[in-house]
C-alpha positions in Angstrom: 5.6 -1.0 -10.1 3.9 1.0 -12.4 0.5 2.9 -11.9 -1.2 0.8 -14.6 -1.0 -2.3 -12.5 -4.3 -2.7 -10.7 -4.3 -3.1 -7.0 -7.6 -4.3 -5.3 -8.7 -4.5 -1.6 -7.8 -7.7 0.1 -4.4 -7.8 -2.0 -1.2 -8.6 0.0 1.3 -5.9 -1.4 5.0 -4.7 -0.3 7.1 -1.8 -0.7 10.5 -2.8 -2.3 12.0 0.8 -2.1 11.9 0.6 1.4 12.7 -3.2 2.0 15.5 -4.2 4.3 16.4 -7.2 6.4 13.1 -7.6 7.7 11.3 -7.5 4.6 8.4 -9.2 6.3 7.7 -6.0 8.0 7.0 -4.4 4.8 4.2 -6.5 3.7 0.7 -5.4 4.0 -3.0 -5.6 3.1 -4.8 -3.3 0.9 -7.6 -2.2 2.9 -9.0 0.7 1.6 -9.2 2.6 -1.4 -9.1 6.7 -1.1 -12.8 8.4 -1.9 -12.8 10.3 -4.7 -12.0 14.0 -3.9 -9.9 13.2 -1.1 -6.2 14.4 -1.3 -5.4 10.6 -1.3 -7.3 9.9 -4.0 -6.4 12.7 -6.2 -2.6 11.5 -5.3 -3.4 7.8 -6.0 -2.7 6.4 -2.4 -4.1 3.5 -0.8 -4.8 2.2 2.8 -2.3 -0.6 3.7 -2.7 -2.5 7.0 1.2 -3.5 7.5 2.4 -6.5 9.1 4.5 -4.1 11.1 2.8 -4.2 14.4 1.6 -0.8 14.2 -2.3 -1.3 14.0 -2.8 1.7 12.1 -3.8 2.2 8.2 -1.1 4.1 6.2 -2.1 5.7 2.9 0.6 5.1 0.3 1.0 6.0 -3.1 0.3 3.5 -5.3 3.6 3.7 -7.7 5.5 2.4 -4.3 3.6 -0.8 -4.1 3.9 -4.4 -5.8 1.4 -7.2 -5.4 3.2 -10.2 -3.4 
């Protein structure tokens, strides 16, 4: 995915660079956009709640993600 694609809160995303036989674990929902002025916002990361059972939000580079 290129950074020109728009990802919104509530979108389902996956990380194809890290997909393996358990692709379902790599699907998540966007729950937060990084706030302006933070490290994450400056490096274009967004908060994803992954379906891997970890129960935490990970801030991932937008360039690594694709909409489902």
